[in-house]
TISE-213801 format. One record per residue: residue in three letters; x, y, z of N, C-alpha, C, O in turn. Coordinates in steps of 0.2 Angstrom, whole numbers, padded with zeros to 4 digits, always signed. Each point is the difference from the previous one (the first is absolute). Layout:
<nodes>
ALAXYZXYZXYZXYZ ...
</nodes>
This chain:
<nodes>
MET-0115-0160+0029+0007-0001+0001+0003+0004-0007-0003-0001-0005 VAL+0007+0006+0006+0001+0006-0003+0004-0005-0007-0002+0001-0005 GLU+0006-0005+0006+0004-0003-0006-0005-0004-0004+0002-0001-0005 TYR-0007-0002+0007-0005-0003-0005-0006+0005-0002-0005-0002-0001 GLN+0006+0008+0001-0005+0005-0001-0006-0001+0003-0005+0002-0003 THR+0004-0003+0009-0007-0001+0003+0002+0003+0008+0005-0001+0002 PHE-0011+0003+0001+0001+0001+0007-0008+0000+0003-0005+0000-0004 GLN+0005-0001+0011-0006-0001+0003-0001+0005+0006+0004+0000+0005 ARG-0010+0003-0005+0000+0006+0004+0000-0004+0008-0003-0005+0001 ILE+0005+0009+0003-0001-0003+0007-0007+0000+0002-0004+0005+0000 GLY+0003-0012+0002-0006-0002+0002-0004-0003-0006-0005-0002+0001 GLY+0007+0002-0008-0003-0002-0005+0002-0007-0001+0006-0002+0002 THR-0010-0002-0007+0001-0007-0001+0001-0001-0008+0002-0005-0002 THR-0003+0010-0001+0001-0002-0008+0007+0005-0002+0000+0006+0002 PRO+0004-0009-0005+0006+0003-0003-0001+0005-0007-0003-0002-0005 ILE+0004+0007+0006-0001+0005-0006+0006+0001-0004+0005+0001+0003 GLU-0005-0002-0009+0004+0001-0005+0002+0007-0002-0004+0004+0000 VAL+0011-0003-0002+0002+0006-0002+0006+0000-0006+0003-0005-0001 ASP-0004+0009-0002+0006+0002-0005+0005+0006+0003+0000+0006-0003 VAL+0004-0007+0006+0004+0006+0003+0007-0002+0000+0001-0006+0000 ARG+0004+0010+0001+0007-0001+0001+0001+0006+0005-0001+0006-0001 LEU+0005-0011+0006+0002+0005+0006+0008+0002-0002+0004-0004-0002 VAL-0003+0011+0002+0006+0003+0000+0002+0003+0006-0003+0005+0003 ALA+0008-0007+0000+0003+0004+0008+0006+0002-0001+0004-0002-0004 ALA-0002+0007+0007+0006+0004-0001+0002+0002+0009-0004+0000+0004 THR+0010+0000-0004+0004+0002+0007+0006+0001+0000+0004-0003-0004 ASN-0002+0008+0009+0007+0001+0000+0003-0003+0006+0006+0001+0002 ALA-0011-0004+0003+0003-0004+0005+0004-0007-0002-0002-0004-0004 ASP+0007+0003+0008+0003-0007+0000-0004-0006+0002-0001-0001+0006 LEU-0002-0002-0010-0006-0005+0002+0003-0006+0003-0003-0003+0004 ALA+0010+0001-0006+0003-0006+0002+0000+0001+0008-0001-0004+0004 THR+0004+0011-0002+0000+0002+0007-0006+0000+0004+0000-0001+0006 LEU-0006+0003-0010-0006+0000+0004-0002-0006+0002-0003-0001+0005 ILE+0005-0004-0010-0004-0007+0000+0004-0004+0006-0002-0004+0004 GLU+0009+0006-0004+0005-0003+0005-0003+0002+0007-0001-0004+0004 ARG+0000+0011-0002-0004+0003+0005-0006-0002+0002-0003+0001+0005 GLY+0000-0004-0010-0008-0003+0001-0005+0006-0002-0005+0000+0003 ASP+0007+0005-0006-0004+0006-0002-0003-0001-0006-0004+0004-0002 PHE+0005-0008-0002-0003-0002-0007-0002-0007+0000+0005-0004+0001 MET-0010+0002-0004-0002-0006+0000+0004-0004-0006-0001+0002-0006 VAL+0005-0008+0007+0003-0004-0006-0005-0002-0005+0002+0000-0006 ASP-0008-0002+0007-0004-0003-0004-0003+0007-0005+0000-0001-0006 LEU-0001+0005+0008-0002+0006-0004+0006+0003-0003-0001+0004-0006 TYR+0006-0004+0007+0006+0002-0004+0001-0006-0006+0003+0002-0005 ASP-0004-0007+0007+0001-0006-0005-0005+0001-0006+0001+0000-0006 ARG-0007+0001+0008-0005+0003-0004+0000+0005-0005-0001+0000-0006 LEU+0004+0005+0010+0001+0007-0004+0006-0002-0005+0000+0002-0006 ARG+0005-0004+0008+0006+0000-0003+0001-0004-0007+0006-0002-0001 PHE-0012+0002-0002+0000-0004-0007+0005+0002-0005+0003-0004-0003 ALA-0002+0011+0002+0005+0003-0005+0003+0007+0005-0003+0005+0002 GLU+0009-0007-0001+0003+0006+0005+0004+0004-0004+0004-0003-0004 ILE-0004+0009+0004+0003+0006-0004+0005+0004+0006-0004+0003+0004 THR+0010-0002-0004+0004+0004+0004+0001+0006-0004+0003-0001-0005 LEU-0006+0007+0007+0002+0006-0003+0005+0004+0005-0001+0002+0006 PRO+0006+0000-0010+0006+0003+0004-0003+0008+0002-0004+0003-0003 PRO+0007+0000+0008-0002+0007+0001+0002+0004-0006+0005-0002-0003 LEU-0008+0008+0003+0001+0005-0006+0008+0001-0001+0003-0001-0005 ARG+0001+0002+0010+0006+0003+0002+0004-0006-0004+0006+0002-0002 GLN-0007-0009+0001+0003-0004-0002-0002-0002-0008+0003-0004-0004 ARG-0008+0009+0001-0002-0001-0008-0001+0006-0001-0006+0001-0001 SER+0010+0005+0001-0001+0007-0002-0001+0000-0007-0004+0004-0001 GLU+0005-0008-0003-0001+0001-0006-0009-0001-0002-0002+0000-0006 ASP+0000-0002+0012-0008+0000-0001-0003+0008+0002-0005+0002-0002 VAL+0009+0002+0004-0002+0007+0001-0003+0003-0005-0007+0000-0001 PRO+0011+0002-0004-0004+0003-0006-0007-0003-0003-0004+0003-0002 LEU+0004-0010+0003-0005-0003-0002-0006+0002+0003-0005+0001-0003 LEU+0005-0001+0011-0004+0001+0004-0003+0008+0000-0005+0001+0002 VAL+0010+0003-0003-0001+0007-0001-0005+0002-0005-0005+0003+0001 ASP+0007-0008-0006-0005+0001-0006-0007-0002+0001-0005+0003-0001 HIS+0005-0009+0004-0006-0003+0002-0004+0005+0004-0006+0001-0002 PHE+0009+0002+0008-0003+0004+0004-0002+0006-0003-0005+0003+0003 VAL+0008+0000-0007+0000+0007-0004-0008-0002-0005-0005+0004-0001 ALA+0006-0010-0003-0005-0001-0004-0007-0001+0003-0006+0002-0003 ARG+0007-0005+0010-0008-0002+0004-0002+0006+0002-0006+0001+0000 LEU+0011+0004+0003-0001+0007+0002-0004+0004-0005-0005+0003+0001 HIS+0008-0002-0007-0003+0003-0006-0007-0003-0002-0004+0004-0004 GLY+0003-0010+0005-0007-0002-0002-0004+0002+0006-0006+0000-0001 GLU+0007+0001+0008-0004+0002+0005+0000+0007-0001-0006+0003+0002 LEU+0010+0000-0004+0000+0008+0002+0002+0003-0008+0004+0005+0001 PRO-0007-0006-0006+0001+0002-0008+0002+0008+0001+0005+0002-0004 ASP-0010+0002+0008+0001+0007-0001+0007+0003+0002+0002+0005-0001 LEU+0001-0009+0004+0007+0003+0002+0006-0002-0005+0005+0003+0000 GLY-0007-0006-0005+0005-0001-0005+0005-0005+0002+0000-0003+0005 ARG+0004+0000-0011+0004-0006+0002+0007+0003+0003+0003+0004-0004 ALA-0001-0006+0010+0006+0002+0001+0006-0004-0001-0001-0007+0000 ARG+0007+0010-0001+0005-0005-0003+0007+0002+0005+0001+0006+0002 PHE+0003-0011-0001+0006+0003+0005+0006+0000-0005+0002-0004-0004 THR+0001+0009+0006+0008+0000-0004+0005-0005+0000-0001-0004+0005 GLU+0005+0003-0008+0004-0005+0000+0004+0000+0007+0002-0005+0003 ALA+0000+0011-0001+0003+0001+0006-0004-0003+0006+0003-0004+0004 ALA-0009+0007-0003-0005-0003+0003-0001-0006+0002+0000-0003+0006 MET-0001-0001-0013+0001-0008+0000+0006-0003+0004-0001-0005+0003 LYS+0006+0008-0004+0006-0004+0002+0001+0001+0007+0002-0004+0003 VAL-0004+0009+0000-0001+0001+0008-0004-0005+0003+0001-0002+0006 LEU-0008+0001-0011-0004-0005+0003+0003-0006-0001-0002-0004+0005 VAL+0005+0001-0010+0003-0006+0000+0005+0000+0005+0000-0005+0003 ALA+0004+0009-0002+0006-0001+0006-0003+0000+0007+0004-0002+0005 TYR-0010+0004-0004-0002+0000+0008-0001-0007+0002-0001-0004-0005 ALA+0001+0002+0011-0001-0007+0002-0008-0001+0003-0001-0006+0002 TRP-0003+0010-0003-0007-0002+0001+0000-0004+0007-0002-0005-0001 PRO+0003+0007+0006-0002-0004+0006-0007-0002+0000-0001-0005+0003 GLY-0004+0010-0005-0006-0002+0000-0004-0003-0005-0006-0002-0001 ASN+0013-0001-0004-0004-0005-0005-0003+0004-0005+0002+0006-0002 VAL-0007-0009-0001-0005+0002-0006-0004+0005+0003+0000+0005-0003 ARG-0003-0007+0008-0004+0005+0004+0004+0007+0000-0002+0005-0004 GLU+0007-0004+0008+0003+0006+0000+0001+0002-0006-0002+0006-0001 LEU+0005-0008-0005+0000+0004-0007-0007+0001-0003-0001+0006-0002 LYS-0004-0010+0003-0006+0003-0002-0003+0006+0004-0004+0005-0003 ASN+0006-0005+0009-0002+0006+0003+0004+0006-0003-0004+0005-0001 VAL+0009-0005+0000+0005+0006-0002-0002+0001-0006-0001+0006-0002 ILE+0000-0010-0003-0004+0001-0008-0006+0004+0002-0002+0005-0004 GLU-0003-0008+0008-0007+0003+0000+0003+0008+0003-0002+0004-0003 ARG+0005-0003+0008+0000+0008+0003+0004+0003-0006-0002+0006-0001 LEU+0007-0008-0002+0002+0004-0006-0004+0001-0005-0001+0006-0002 TYR-0002-0010+0000-0006+0001-0006-0004+0004+0001-0002+0005-0004 VAL-0002-0005+0010-0005+0006+0003+0003+0006+0001-0004+0005-0002 CYS+0010-0005+0004+0002+0008+0002+0004+0003-0005+0001+0006+0000 ASP+0002-0010-0005+0004+0004-0006-0005+0003-0004-0005-0004-0002 ARG+0007+0010+0000-0004+0004-0003+0002-0001-0009-0004+0000-0005 ASP+0010+0000+0005+0002+0001-0009+0002-0006-0003+0003-0001-0005 ARG-0006-0005+0009+0000-0007-0002+0006-0003-0003+0000-0005-0003 THR+0006+0009+0005+0007-0004+0000+0003+0001+0005+0002+0005+0002 ILE-0001-0011+0001+0003-0002+0007+0007+0001+0001+0004-0004-0003 GLN-0001+0008+0006+0008+0001+0001+0003-0004+0006-0003-0001+0005 ALA+0008-0001-0006+0004-0003+0006+0000+0005+0006-0001-0002+0006 SER+0000+0008-0008+0000+0005+0006-0006+0001+0004-0001+0002+0006 GLU-0004-0005-0010-0008+0001+0004+0000-0007+0004-0005+0000+0004 LEU+0009-0006-0004-0001-0006+0003+0002+0002+0007+0003+0004+0002 PRO-0008-0009+0001+0001+0001+0008+0008-0001+0003+0004-0004-0001 LEU-0004+0009+0007+0007-0001+0002+0003-0007+0002+0005-0002-0003 GLU-0009-0001+0006+0000-0007+0001+0003-0005-0005+0004-0005+0001 VAL-0007+0007-0007+0002-0005-0006+0007+0003-0003+0004-0003-0002 THR-0003+0010+0002+0006+0003-0003+0006+0000+0003+0005+0000-0003 THR-0004-0001+0010+0005-0001+0004+0003-0006+0000-0004-0005+0001 THR+0011+0004-0002+0002-0007+0000+0002-0003+0006+0001-0006+0001 GLU-0001+0011+0004+0001-0003+0007-0004+0003+0004-0002+0006-0001 PRO-0001-0008+0006-0005+0004+0005+0002+0005+0004+0006+0001+0002 ILE-0011+0004-0002+0003+0006+0002-0002+0001+0007-0005+0001+0002 ARG+0011-0002+0003-0001+0000+0006+0004+0005+0005+0003+0004-0004 GLY-0003-0004+0009+0004+0005+0004-0003+0006+0002-0006+0002+0001 THR+0012+0002+0001-0004+0007+0002-0003+0003-0005+0000-0002-0006 PHE-0004+0008+0008-0004+0004-0004+0006+0002-0007-0001-0001-0005 SER+0007+0005+0008+0004+0001-0006+0002-0006-0004+0000+0001-0006 GLN+0002-0006+0009+0002-0006-0006-0006-0002-0004+0000-0002-0006 ARG-0006+0002+0009-0006-0002-0004-0001+0006-0006-0001-0002-0006 VAL+0003+0009+0008+0000+0004-0005+0003+0000-0006-0003+0001-0005 ARG+0010-0003+0007+0005-0001-0005-0001-0007-0004+0002-0001-0006 GLY-0006-0003+0010-0002-0006-0005-0005+0002-0005+0000-0003-0005 PHE-0005+0008+0007-0004+0001-0004+0001+0005-0006-0003+0000-0006 GLU+0009+0004+0008+0003+0004-0005+0003-0004-0004+0000+0002-0006 LYS+0004-0007+0007+0004-0004-0004-0005-0004-0006+0002+0000-0005 ALA-0008-0001+0007-0005-0005-0003-0003+0006-0005-0001-0001-0006 LEU+0000+0006+0008-0003+0005-0004+0004+0002-0005-0003+0001-0006 LEU+0010-0001+0007+0005+0003-0007+0001-0007-0003-0001+0000-0007 ARG+0002-0006+0009+0002-0006-0003-0007-0002-0005+0000-0003-0006 ASN-0006+0005+0009-0006-0001-0005+0000+0004-0006-0001-0002-0006 ALA+0001+0008+0008+0001+0006-0005+0006-0001-0006-0002+0001-0006 LEU+0007-0003+0008+0005-0002-0004-0002-0005-0005+0000+0000-0006 GLN-0003-0006+0009-0002-0006-0004-0006+0002-0006-0001-0002-0006 ASP-0004+0007+0009-0005+0003-0005+0003+0003-0005-0002+0000-0006 ALA+0008+0005+0008+0002+0004-0005+0007-0004-0004+0004+0003-0004 GLY-0004-0009+0004+0005-0003-0003+0006+0000+0000+0004-0001-0004 GLY-0003+0004+0012+0009+0001+0002+0001+0008-0002+0005+0002+0001 ASN-0010+0002-0005+0001+0007-0001-0002+0005+0006-0005+0001+0003 GLN+0011+0001+0000+0000+0004+0007-0004+0006-0002-0004+0003+0004 ARG+0004+0000-0010-0003+0007+0000-0008-0002+0000-0005+0004+0002 ALA+0004-0009-0005-0008-0002+0000-0002-0003+0007-0005+0002+0002 ALA+0009-0005+0001-0003-0002+0006-0001+0006+0005-0005+0000+0003 ALA+0011+0005-0003-0003+0006+0004-0004+0003-0002-0003+0002+0005 ARG+0000-0001-0011-0006+0003-0003-0005-0002+0003-0005+0003+0003 GLN+0005-0011-0003-0006-0004+0003-0001+0001+0007-0005-0002+0003 LEU+0010+0004+0000-0001+0000+0007+0000+0008+0003-0001+0001+0006 GLY+0001+0003-0011-0002+0008+0001+0007+0001+0002-0001+0005+0004 MET+0005-0006-0004+0007+0002+0003+0005+0004-0007-0001-0001-0006 SER+0006+0005+0009+0005+0002-0004+0004-0005-0002+0001-0005+0004 TYR+0003+0005-0010+0005-0005-0001+0006-0001+0006+0002-0006+0002 ASP+0000+0013+0000+0005+0000+0006-0003-0004+0006+0003-0005+0002 GLN-0009+0007+0000-0002-0003+0005+0000-0008+0000+0001-0004+0004 PHE-0004+0001-0011+0000-0006-0002+0007-0004+0003+0001-0005+0003 ARG+0004+0010-0007+0007-0003+0000+0002-0002+0009+0003-0005+0002 HIS-0004+0011+0001+0002-0001+0006-0002-0006+0004+0004-0003+0004 TYR-0011+0001-0006-0003-0006+0004+0003-0005-0004+0002-0005+0004 TYR-0001+0004-0011+0002-0006-0003+0008-0002+0003+0001-0005+0001 LYS+0003+0010+0000+0006+0000+0003+0000-0003+0007+0003-0005+0001 LYS-0008+0009+0003-0001-0002+0008-0001-0008+0001+0003-0003+0005 TYR-0008+0001-0011-0002-0007+0002+0004-0005-0005-0001-0006+0000 GLY+0007+0009-0003+0003-0005-0004-0005-0004-0006+0001-0006-0001 LEU-0004+0009-0002-0004-0003-0005+0003-0001-0007-0004-0001-0004 GLY+0011+0002+0003+0003-0001-0006-0001-0006-0003+0001+0000-0006 GLU-0003-0005+0009+0001-0007-0003-0006-0001-0004+0000-0004-0004 LEU-0006+0008+0005-0005-0001-0003-0001+0003-0008-0004-0002-0004 THR+0009+0006+0003+0001+0003-0007+0006-0002-0004+0001+0002-0006 ARG+0003-0008+0009+0004-0004-0003-0002-0005-0005+0004-0004-0003 
</nodes>
């Protein structure tokens, strides 16, 4: 019996003592599974000695910087030749604001991709994946999606440049006049107020 730190092999006659602790995790609704008969009540009772409910990452955005630091430190330990990467303040703000539908796994995957692909070891908001940087999903026709992508590029460049439009234009390889055209086109004035 697990709760008494003993078990018996199938077909065996002698109990074997063990010093172990079982830790189980799930994102399933066990109460519903038990009701449907898909999960055993007695197993649930045995596993449920100490229950911890951890909300999804979108409900605890204050954990994002801590998790980013953890993943970066771990990656630096595994790949020290790459050098330690750091995220700009603007990039971190974008990461904190994102809803993370894939939870901590999605965040870890994004950090790993950025860490390996970044060359100058300073990760800007404009380098973040499009799905993280857009506040609304980019859907619709081709031209609507292009507009959404352009708007996200401009928004991220502005954040990286601290609201400085000339610096944002340089970062995107545009003239100041080109940047101003798109800036007005997409009504991005609220970002610099």
